[in-house]
C-alpha positions as CSV (number, residue, x, y, z in Angstrom):
1,M,-19.0,-0.6,14.4
2,H,-19.6,0.1,10.8
3,K,-21.1,3.3,9.3
4,K,-22.9,3.4,5.9
5,L,-21.3,5.7,3.3
6,T,-22.6,6.5,-0.1
7,I,-20.1,7.5,-2.7
8,S,-20.2,8.1,-6.4
9,I,-17.6,6.6,-8.7
10,D,-17.1,6.2,-12.4
11,E,-19.2,3.4,-13.9
12,Q,-16.1,1.7,-15.3
13,V,-14.4,1.7,-11.9
14,Y,-17.5,0.2,-10.3
15,E,-17.6,-2.5,-13.0
16,G,-13.9,-3.3,-12.4
17,L,-14.5,-3.5,-8.7
18,Y,-17.4,-5.8,-9.2
19,K,-15.5,-8.1,-11.5
20,V,-12.2,-8.2,-9.5
21,V,-13.3,-7.9,-5.9
22,G,-16.9,-9.1,-6.0
23,K,-20.2,-7.5,-5.0
24,G,-20.1,-8.5,-1.4
25,S,-16.5,-7.5,-0.8
26,I,-16.2,-3.9,-2.3
27,S,-16.7,-2.1,1.0
28,Q,-14.0,-4.1,2.8
29,F,-11.7,-3.7,-0.2
30,I,-12.1,0.1,-0.1
31,E,-11.8,0.2,3.7
32,D,-8.5,-1.8,3.5
33,L,-7.1,0.6,0.9
34,V,-8.1,3.8,2.8
35,R,-7.4,2.8,6.4
36,P,-3.6,3.5,6.4
37,Y,-4.2,7.0,5.0
38,V,-6.7,8.0,7.6
39,L,-5.6,6.2,10.8
40,Q,-2.1,7.4,11.7
41,D,-1.6,4.9,14.5
42,E,-2.1,2.0,12.0
43,L,0.3,3.5,9.5
44,D,2.9,3.9,12.3
45,A,2.4,0.3,13.3
46,A,2.8,-0.9,9.7
47,Y,6.1,1.1,9.4
48,K,7.4,-0.4,12.6
49,Q,6.5,-3.9,11.5
50,I,8.3,-3.4,8.2
51,A,11.4,-2.0,10.0
52,A,11.5,-5.0,12.3
53,D,11.9,-7.4,9.4
54,E,15.7,-7.6,9.4
55,E,15.9,-9.8,6.3
56,R,13.9,-7.3,4.3
57,E,15.8,-4.4,5.7
58,A,19.1,-6.0,4.7
59,E,17.8,-6.6,1.2
60,A,16.6,-3.0,0.9
61,L,20.1,-1.8,2.1
62,E,21.8,-4.0,-0.5
63,W,19.5,-2.7,-3.2
64,A,20.1,1.0,-2.2
65,E,23.9,0.5,-2.1
66,A,23.8,-1.0,-5.6
67,L,21.9,2.0,-6.8
68,I,24.6,4.3,-5.4
69,G,27.2,2.3,-7.3
70,D,25.2,2.7,-10.6
71,I,25.0,6.4,-10.1
72,V,28.8,6.7,-9.5
73,D,29.4,4.5,-12.6
74,E,27.2,6.8,-14.7
75,Q,28.9,10.0,-13.5
76,G,32.4,8.5,-13.5
C-alpha cells in the first residue's frame, strides 16, 4: 500500500530529478534511495547478500591487504 507524501525540495533538485529520472518515476526513485535507511530488516538483508558474494569478498580482502602494504611502505 502506498501513502501520499508532500515534500518541498529546491527547484534545481526537482528539475534534475525530472530530467534524469522522469516525471512518472520520481516517487519510486526517492523510495528506493530512502528504503535502506528506514527499514532495518532490508538493510540487514542487503548486508547479508553482499557478504554471501564470495568473489566480491575475496576482491575486497585483496584490496584491503594492498592498502595495508601501502601504509607500511609509506611509514617504512
